[in-house]
N, C-alpha and C positions, 0 to 999 in steps of 0.2 A: 400894319405889317411890321414885325420886329426888324431891327437892323440885320440880324443874322439871316432871317428869311429873305430880306431884300438881297443879300449877297447870293443866296442860292438862286433866286429868280434872275439876278444879273448874270450869273454863270450860264443859266439856260438861254437867256436872250443873246449872249455873246457867242453861242455855239452856231455853227454854220447851218444846222438843222432848222433853226428858228427863222432864218431868212432864205431858206432853200427856194429856188425859182421854179420848181416842178410845176406848180399850178399856173404860174405866169406862162410857162412854156405850153402847157395844155391850152390855155386860153388863146395863145397866139397861133398855135399850129392847127387848130380845128381838126383833131385826129379822126380817122375812120372809125366806124362803129366797132369793128373787131378790136381795135387798139383801146377804145374806151372800155370794152368788156374786159380786156386783160388788165388794165389799170384798176378797174373796180374790183376784180377778183383779188388782186394782191392787197388792196386797201381793205376790202371786206374781211379777208382772212386775218389780217393784222388786227383790225378793230375788234373782231370777235374774241381775240385772245386777251384783250384788255378788260373785258367786262366781268368775268367771274372773279369773285374775291378769294376763292379757295380757302386757305387757312389764315389769310391775312387779317381779317377782322378779329378772329379768335386769338391769333398770335399777339396782336396789340393788347387785347384784354388780358391775356395770360401774363404779359410783361407789365401789367399795371397801368396801361394806357387806355383807360375806359372811354374817355372823351374822344380820343383819337380813333378808337374802334368805331364809335358811333358815327363820326364824320366820314370814315371810309365806307361804312355800311350804307350810308345815305347815297353815296356815289354808286355803289354796286346795285342798289335797288332801283335807282333812277335809270340805269343803263339796261335793265332787264327788258327783253322783248324788242330791242331795236334792230336786231338782225333782219327780220322781215321788212322793216321800213327801209333799210339801206338797200336791200335787194330790189324792192319796188321802185326806188328812186333810180337805181342803175338801169333797170329795164325800161323805165320811162324815158331816160336820157338817150339810150340806145335806139329806141323806137323813133325818137325825134331826129336823131342824127341820121338814121337810115332812111327816113321819110316813108317808112312802112312799118307794119306791125310784125317786127321780129319776135316780140313777145306778145301773144294774144291775151295772156293773163298776167299782168304785172304783179299780182298778189300771190302767184304760185312760187313761193320762195325756193322750193326744191328744184324746180325746172329752171328757174332763172339762174340760180347759183351753179347748176350743172353746165349751163351754156356759158357763163362767165369763165368757168374753169376750162372749158373747151377752147375759148378764145385765148386764154393764157397759155395753154399747152401748144396751140398752133404757133404762137408768136415767140415764146420764150423757152421752149423745151431744149434748145441747143446751148443754153447758157450753162457754164460749169456749175455743178452742184444742184441743178434744177431737178425736181422730182415730179413726174407726171401723175403719180398716184394722188397727191394732194394739190398738184398744180402750184407748187411754191418755189420761188427762187431761194437760193441759199441765204440771201440777205433777209428775206421775209421770215425764214425759219429762225434766224438769229434774233430778229426783232421780237418774234413771238416768244422765244425762249426766255427773254427777260422776265416775262410774266409767269413763267413756270416757277420762278422763285417764290411766288405767293403760296406755293404748296409747302414751303418750309416754315417752321415756327421758331427757328433759332433767333436769338436776340439780334445778332448782327444782320441776318437776312431781313428781319423785320424793319430795321432802319434803312437798309438798302431799298426795300420795297417802298418805304415812304419817299425816298429820293426819286425812285422811278415814277411814283405817282405824281409828285409835284411837277416833274418834267413832262409827263404825259398830259396832265391837265392844262399846263401852260401852253404847250405846243398845240393841243387840240383846240383850245379857246382862241389862240392868237395866230396860229399858222394854218392848221389843217382845215378847220371849218371855214375861216375866211377865204382860204385858198379854193375850197370847193365852191363857195358862193361866187368867187370871181370867175372861175372857168365854166361853171354850169349855168349861172343866172346872169351875172353882170356882163359877161361877154356877149350875150344876146345870140350865141351860136345855136341854141336849142329852142329858143322862143318860149322858155318856161319862166314861171314866177314862183316865189315861195308860198303863195296861197294855194297852189294846186295840191290836191290830196297826195299825189305820188311824191311830192317834195316835202312831206311832213317831217322826215328825218332831219333835213337841213334847217327847216323852219324852227324846229324845236331846239336845235343845238346852237343856232347862230345868235350873236348879239349879246349885249350886256345883260339882258333879261333872260337869255337862253340857258339851257342846261349846262353847257360847258363853263360859262361864267361862274355858276354856282359850284360846279365841281372844282374849279381852280381855287375858289375862295375856301372851300373845305380843305383842300390839300395844303394850301398856304397856312391855314390855321393849325392843322395837325402838325406840320413841320415846325412852325414857330414855337410850339409848346414843348418840343423835345430837343431842340437844337442846343448842344453844348459842346465843349471841347472834345468830349469822348465820342459823341454820336455824329458830329459833322462829317467825319471822314467816311463813314458808311453811307450817310445820306448823299454826299457828293458822288461816291462811287456808283450808287444806284441811278442817280440822275445822269451821270456820264455814260453808263452802259446803255441806257435807253436812248439818249441823244445820238450816240455813235452808231447804234444799230439801225435806228430809223433813218438817219441821214444816209447810211449805206444803201438802204432800200430805195429811198428817193433817188439816189444817184443812179442806180442800175435801171430803174424804171424810166428815168429822165433820158438816159443815154440810149437805151435800147428801143423804147417805144415813142419817145418824143424827140429823139435825136439831138437834144440840147442845142446849144449854139444859135437858137432863134434870136434875131436882132431885137432884143427886148426894148431898147430905147424907142424904136419906131412902133412896134406892135402893141406893147402894153398900153401905150397912150390911147389906143383904139378901144381897149376893153376895160381899162381901169375906171 
């Protein structure tokens, strides 16, 4: 990793998003099935927005960044088809939490996602800016909008997209996926393991040999090769926009659904 890329990663790791306690609160609070469903809906909708490359790979190539385009395209192709797996995992966890078959077919992505949205609407619809049509908090829409920039092929936006990508992949590999493993598996609350078919999404993404580790490596390599005095400002802007928006989403979900303030020093020891 080049020194400049190390600086970008350090910026990411110093942001509050990187150490956000939402998943520790989830593990400590053992939320009800409908709360789990609302959490999964917001996470699933955010994650789905990060998968399409839109014009980003072509924009990189257009600006002469062929190697970087290939690295990004590898990430995009790796993420294809993960929506159904995330829905299956959510349904499986909710069934376990409820102690009954809330979802009789965990592979029915459409019905699962509709139920997750219903949970979200039930619990979050009174939040300012919430839209029941898509079941999204204002904060989720802002986090999703960061990836709408991938539809632009301008030079400045292309570098901002690289910044958002390295932040996304660092957070995914080192905060989001480990956090999901903590609250879903390590806590023991649901009696599940990574070896179960319904947990394939988490199994495939977790760990140093998992998909997110490879995605982070690709993102760091792409950013390392283009960082200079001119591009660093745009790259840092893209990373900051992503981190600020995701942190705001974690904040609202943590405060409204998990009620924050869980005494972590006591409870995390039981699930760490």
